[in-house]
C-alpha positions in Angstrom: 56.3 59.8 -45.7 53.6 57.2 -46.3 54.2 55.7 -42.9 53.9 59.1 -41.3 50.6 59.8 -43.0 49.2 56.4 -42.0 50.3 57.0 -38.4 48.6 60.4 -38.4 45.4 58.8 -39.8 45.4 56.3 -36.9 46.0 59.0 -34.3 43.0 60.8 -35.7 40.8 57.6 -35.7 41.8 56.6 -32.1 41.6 60.2 -30.8 38.2 60.7 -32.5 36.8 57.4 -31.0 38.0 58.3 -27.5 36.5 61.8 -27.8 33.2 60.4 -29.0 33.1 58.0 -26.1 33.7 60.8 -23.6 30.9 62.8 -25.1 28.4 60.0 -25.8 28.9 57.9 -22.7 29.8 60.9 -20.6 26.3 62.3 -20.2 25.0 58.7 -19.8 27.4 58.1 -16.8 26.5 61.6 -15.6 22.9 60.7 -15.3 23.9 57.7 -13.2 25.9 60.0 -11.0 23.0 62.3 -10.5 20.5 59.4 -10.1 20.1 59.1 -6.3 19.7 62.9 -5.9 16.7 63.2 -8.3 13.6 64.8 -6.9 11.5 61.6 -7.0 11.2 58.0 -8.2 9.2 59.1 -11.1 12.0 61.5 -12.0 14.4 58.6 -11.9 12.2 56.7 -14.4 12.4 59.6 -16.8 16.2 59.9 -16.4 16.5 56.2 -17.3 14.2 56.5 -20.3 16.0 59.5 -21.6 19.0 57.3 -22.4 17.4 53.9 -22.7 17.4 53.9 -26.5 21.1 54.9 -26.9 23.0 54.1 -23.7 24.4 50.7 -24.7 25.5 51.9 -28.2 27.5 54.8 -26.7 30.1 52.3 -25.4 30.8 51.1 -29.0 33.2 54.1 -29.2 35.2 52.8 -26.2 35.6 49.4 -27.9 36.6 51.1 -31.2 39.2 53.2 -29.4 40.6 50.3 -27.5 40.7 48.1 -30.6 42.3 50.9 -32.6 45.0 51.5 -30.0 45.8 47.7 -29.9 46.0 47.4 -33.6 47.8 50.6 -34.6 49.9 51.3 -31.5 50.7 47.9 -30.0 53.5 49.2 -27.9 51.3 51.8 -26.3 48.7 49.1 -25.6 51.4 46.8 -24.1 52.7 49.6 -21.8 49.4 51.3 -20.8 47.5 48.1 -19.9 49.8 46.8 -17.2 50.4 50.3 -15.9 46.6 51.0 -15.5 45.5 47.4 -14.9 43.6 48.0 -11.6 41.7 51.2 -12.6 40.9 49.7 -16.0 39.6 46.5 -14.4 37.5 48.6 -12.0 36.1 50.6 -14.9 35.1 47.4 -16.8 33.5 45.7 -13.8 31.6 48.9 -13.0 30.3 49.3 -16.6 29.1 45.7 -16.6 27.5 46.0 -13.2 25.9 49.3 -14.3 24.5 47.6 -17.4 23.0 44.8 -15.4 21.4 47.3 -13.0 20.0 49.2 -15.9 18.2 46.2 -17.3 17.1 44.6 -14.0 15.7 47.8 -12.5 12.9 47.9 -15.1 11.8 44.4 -14.1 12.3 44.7 -10.3 9.6 45.7 -7.8 10.6 45.1 -4.2 14.4 45.2 -5.0 14.3 48.3 -7.2 16.0 50.4 -4.6 19.0 48.0 -4.7 19.3 48.3 -8.5 19.0 52.1 -8.2 22.0 52.0 -5.9 23.9 49.6 -8.2 23.3 51.9 -11.2 24.6 54.9 -9.2 27.7 53.1 -7.9 28.5 51.6 -11.3 28.3 55.0 -12.9 30.3 56.7 -10.2 33.1 54.1 -10.1 33.4 53.8 -13.9 33.7 57.6 -14.1 36.2 57.8 -11.3 38.3 55.0 -12.8 38.4 56.8 -16.2 39.5 60.0 -14.5 42.3 58.2 -12.6 43.5 56.6 -15.9 43.6 60.0 -17.5 45.5 61.5 -14.7 47.9 58.7 -14.4 48.5 58.9 -18.2 49.2 62.6 -18.1 51.7 62.3 -15.2 53.7 59.7 -17.2 54.5 56.0 -17.2 57.8 54.5 -16.2 59.2 52.6 -19.2 62.4 50.7 -19.9 62.9 49.9 -23.5 59.4 49.0 -24.7 58.1 47.5 -21.4 56.4 49.0 -18.4 58.9 49.2 -15.5 56.8 50.7 -12.7 54.6 49.1 -10.0 50.8 48.3 -10.0 50.1 51.3 -7.8 52.0 54.0 -9.8 48.5 55.4 -10.8 47.5 56.1 -7.2 48.8 59.7 -6.9 47.1 62.9 -5.7 46.9 64.2 -9.2 45.3 61.1 -10.8 42.8 60.8 -7.9 41.9 64.5 -8.3 41.4 63.9 -12.0 39.0 61.1 -11.1 36.9 63.6 -8.9 37.1 66.2 -11.7 35.7 63.8 -14.3 32.8 62.9 -11.9 31.9 66.6 -11.8 32.3 67.0 -15.6 30.1 64.0 -16.5 27.5 65.1 -14.0 27.4 68.5 -15.7 27.0 66.8 -19.1 24.2 64.6 -17.7 22.3 67.5 -16.2 22.4 69.5 -19.4 21.3 66.5 -21.4 18.3 66.2 -19.1 17.5 69.9 -19.5 17.3 69.2 -23.2 15.3 66.0 -23.0 12.9 66.5 -20.1 10.2 68.9 -18.9 8.6 69.9 -15.6 10.0 69.3 -12.1 13.0 67.3 -13.3 14.1 69.9 -15.8 13.8 72.7 -13.2 15.9 70.6 -10.8 18.5 70.1 -13.5 18.8 73.8 -14.2 19.6 74.4 -10.5 22.1 71.5 -10.4 23.8 72.5 -13.6 24.7 75.9 -12.2 26.4 74.5 -9.2 28.2 71.8 -11.2 29.5 74.5 -13.7 31.2 76.3 -10.8 32.7 73.1 -9.5 33.9 72.0 -13.0 35.5 75.4 -13.7 37.4 75.3 -10.4 38.6 71.7 -11.1 39.6 72.5 -14.8 41.6 75.5 -13.5 43.3 73.3 -10.9 44.2 70.5 -13.3 45.4 73.1 -15.9 47.7 74.7 -13.4 48.8 71.4 -11.9 49.7 69.7 -15.2 52.7 71.9 -16.2 54.4 71.1 -12.9 54.3 67.4 -13.7 56.5 67.7 -16.8 58.8 70.6 -17.7 58.1 70.2 -21.5 54.4 70.8 -20.9 55.2 74.0 -19.0 57.5 75.2 -21.7 54.9 74.5 -24.4 52.2 76.6 -22.7 54.2 79.4 -21.0 57.1 80.1 -23.4 57.1 82.9 -25.8 55.5 83.0 -28.4 53.5 79.9 -27.5 51.7 81.6 -24.6 50.3 84.1 -27.2 49.5 81.5 -29.9 47.8 79.2 -27.4 45.9 81.9 -25.5 42.7 81.4 -27.5 42.2 78.0 -25.8 41.7 79.3 -22.2 39.8 82.3 -23.6 37.4 80.0 -25.4 36.9 78.1 -22.2 35.9 81.3 -20.5 33.6 82.2 -23.4 31.8 78.8 -23.3 31.5 78.9 -19.5 29.9 82.3 -19.7 27.6 81.2 -22.5 26.6 78.1 -20.5 25.8 80.2 -17.5 23.7 82.7 -19.5 21.9 79.8 -21.3 21.0 78.3 -17.9 19.8 81.7 -16.6 17.7 82.3 -19.7 16.1 78.8 -19.5 17.5 77.6 -22.8 17.1 73.9 -23.4 19.6 72.9 -26.1 22.4 75.4 -25.7 23.5 74.2 -22.2 24.3 70.8 -23.6 26.1 72.3 -26.6 28.2 74.5 -24.4 29.0 71.7 -22.0 30.2 69.5 -24.9 32.3 72.5 -26.1 34.0 72.6 -22.7 34.9 69.0 -23.0 36.1 69.5 -26.5 38.5 72.3 -25.4 39.8 70.3 -22.5 40.5 67.5 -24.9 42.3 69.9 -27.3 44.3 71.3 -24.4 45.4 67.8 -23.5 46.4 67.1 -27.1 48.4 70.3 -27.2 50.2 69.5 -24.0 51.3 66.0 -25.0 51.7 66.0 -28.8 53.5 64.1 -30.4 54.1 62.0 -27.2 51.7 59.0 -27.0 53.1 57.5 -23.8 54.4 60.3 -21.5 57.0 61.3 -21.0 59.0 60.0 -24.0 57.4 57.5 -26.4 56.0 59.3 -29.5 53.3 58.2 -31.8 55.9 57.3 -34.4 57.8 55.0 -32.0 54.7 53.3 -30.8 53.1 52.7 -34.2 52.6 49.3 -35.9 54.3 48.6 -39.2 52.8 50.4 -42.2 51.5 47.1 -43.7 49.5 46.4 -40.6 48.1 50.0 -40.5 47.0 49.8 -44.2 45.3 46.4 -43.7 43.3 47.6 -40.7 42.6 51.0 -42.2 40.5 49.3 -44.9 38.2 47.9 -42.3 38.0 51.2 -40.4 37.0 53.0 -43.6 33.7 51.1 -43.5 33.3 50.7 -39.7 33.6 54.3 -38.6 31.1 55.8 -41.1 28.6 52.9 -40.2 28.9 53.7 -36.5 28.5 57.4 -37.2 25.4 56.9 -39.3 23.8 54.6 -36.8 24.6 56.9 -33.9 23.1 59.9 -35.7 20.0 57.8 -36.7 19.5 56.7 -33.1 19.6 60.2 -31.7 17.4 61.6 -34.4 14.7 59.0 -33.9 14.6 59.6 -30.1 15.1 63.4 -30.2 11.8 64.3 -28.5 11.1 65.1 -24.9 10.9 62.2 -22.4 7.6 62.6 -20.5 7.6 59.5 -18.3 8.1 55.8 -18.3 6.0 55.3 -21.5 7.8 57.2 -24.2 8.5 60.4 -26.1 6.7 63.2 -27.8 
């Protein structure tokens, strides 16, 4: 019983860290995806400055999630890493390249256009790689015993590549709604128009992934479409429709904060739907969280550190966003 509770606690910690990363770094990467399409170079300056105070700290959640997975579920880490080695390597290289471009752009003059392109490509490739990893994870990993038994290119399937494209659209939607909240004038008006188009694309892709996923694994189809599950789980797609309608209305009415809130809600429901589809499997199709968990002694030891670390990160994140909560008016600052 004690081991089960510890494992559930670690599932919550790792799941929460990954979700926070998707939200916090999602709009950040989304801004990079939208970057070359901005109405002017001045608008790009504002886009950069809207995330300059918080962008590097957002990735702390990625480190926390990866470290938690390694510590509490070493079997999952040992299987997932070799299975996703290439897309994960692409993601890390793109994130590093993007960070370098972020810093160098502010100092560059004649070469600024090159760093603009680097920032865009780093954001695009990192997002695409994350979507591919997600899609490959959902479709399952070939395992023998406790070892990965597939090839290095098992991740390269139509479903995983489509998930990569879907995440690009989703992050871009998050980025546009963040800019609606944080900016004014021509850039904000442009983001209102872009967000409407992206919402349609995201809804189409969410529907496609939702319908495609049950065909990958019979147990997922049974969980969603058997009776009485289809009735018990029906609030999830209904809430997706409600939030999508609310986001569309908020954009039409020129609201500034609500579009970002509704966009985050769509991501939260998608994350919940994924959890419902897979639980209690940690490595699809057959390794559960209990089978992949570290010994209870290890979990207890590491949980003590997490009890201090997670609240500290939360407080600092909240403080950072509270301090820089105003509108970004240009390359100088906030008001």
